[in-house]
Steps between C-alpha positions, in 0.01 A plus 500: 500500500574843648869476422425407139262795465763743625770357276286509187382853572854639479520414129169626376391857433201485735698385802329750730161364406611139554669562833204709620264217412715248687557711812141624504363147508685399820266512799592721795528205738766351271713816494314701238434871510291638790145615432582870557754520215383747235429351158769509235459757224338368185765667282863461605694826546677631194878506505699741284656351192872436527584677175251786541652842433558715806287813507696825526505678835274794555764690699844556356813389681683753715764710333854506635437833674181370661683189619779709653243723675317198639829353627595831661159520670540148638851572628378821666213314666741232627737765638213678680378172648847405620545844660164470676587152628838620626338794682243267658775262618694790652188623682443150638863483617471838674171398662644173626810680632278752681290219645813321616635820656167558679504143629857535623418830669192354665683205647831682564392617844377159610722286715634189332319180593653311792624150447435249778 
């Protein structure tokens, strides 16, 4: 019976109403919806028509000069970021080299471990 209701609902205009009636009548113990599910809206949501005319944009598209300026700003930002990342990497390399030199200096005066 349930399979027939689903199949017939795909061909009729009120298929949402039919399928909601079928699924809403299944008890929770049989796999129906839990009690805390919010109720379905009485009116289904409106979908835009396929052939509806597109409304014009409020803001105009960028001119060629504005596009070039935006591209130049993005390239400049990328260059700054790359330079900052390179400087940070160099500082990390110097810091690790200094730490290594300090460690070598600290242990340079120690006698090597004896092997037995």
